[in-house]
N, C-alpha and C positions, 0 to 999 in steps of 0.2 A: 767658110763657116756655114754649117748647116743649121737650119731653123728647126726647132722642135715644136710639135703641135702644142698649142696653148701658151707658148712663150711670147710675151709681148715685148717687142724690141723698140718701142717708141722712145724718143729722146727723153721725154718726161720721166718715164720709168727708170731709165738709166741714170738720169740726174738724181732722182730720189734715192736710188740704191747707193750712188756715190756719196751723196750728202749724209746718208745714214752711216755709211762705213767711216767717213771722215769724223763724224761726231763720236762714234764708238772708239775710234783710234785716239782721239783727243782725250776722251774720258779715261781711257786706259793709261795713257801717258801721264795724265795728271795724277791718277791714283799711284802710279809707280813713283812719281816724284815725291808725293806726300809720304809714301812708305819709306823711301830712301832718306828723306829729311828726318822723319821720326826715328829711324834706325840710327842715323848719325847723332841725333840729339840724345838718344838713349846711351849710345857709346860714350859720348862726352860726359854724361852723368856718372858713368862707372869708372872714371879716372883715366880714360884712354887719352892719348895725345891727339892733337888736331889732325894729324896725318892718319890716325886710326891704328898706330903702332904703340902698344903699351910698353912702358919701361920695364926692364927686368926687375924681379923682386929683390935681388941682392945688390941693386945699384945703390951708390952712395946717396943719402938723402931719403931713403925709403925706410928709415928706422921707425917702427911703430911704438 
C-alpha cells in the first residue's frame, strides 16, 4: 500500500472513519426496516393477506 501525501493513517483517524461508517450503516438499516414495516402495514390495510398475496377477485366470499 502506498501512502499519498496529506493522508493521515493514524489509528485514531481510521477508528473515527470506521465508527462513522458503522453509524451510517446502522441508520440506513433502521430506515430500511421502518420503510418495510410501513409498507407491510399499508399492504395489510388494503386487504392483502398476511403473506402479501391478495385473494383473487372472483374467489368465493368476495361478494360485494
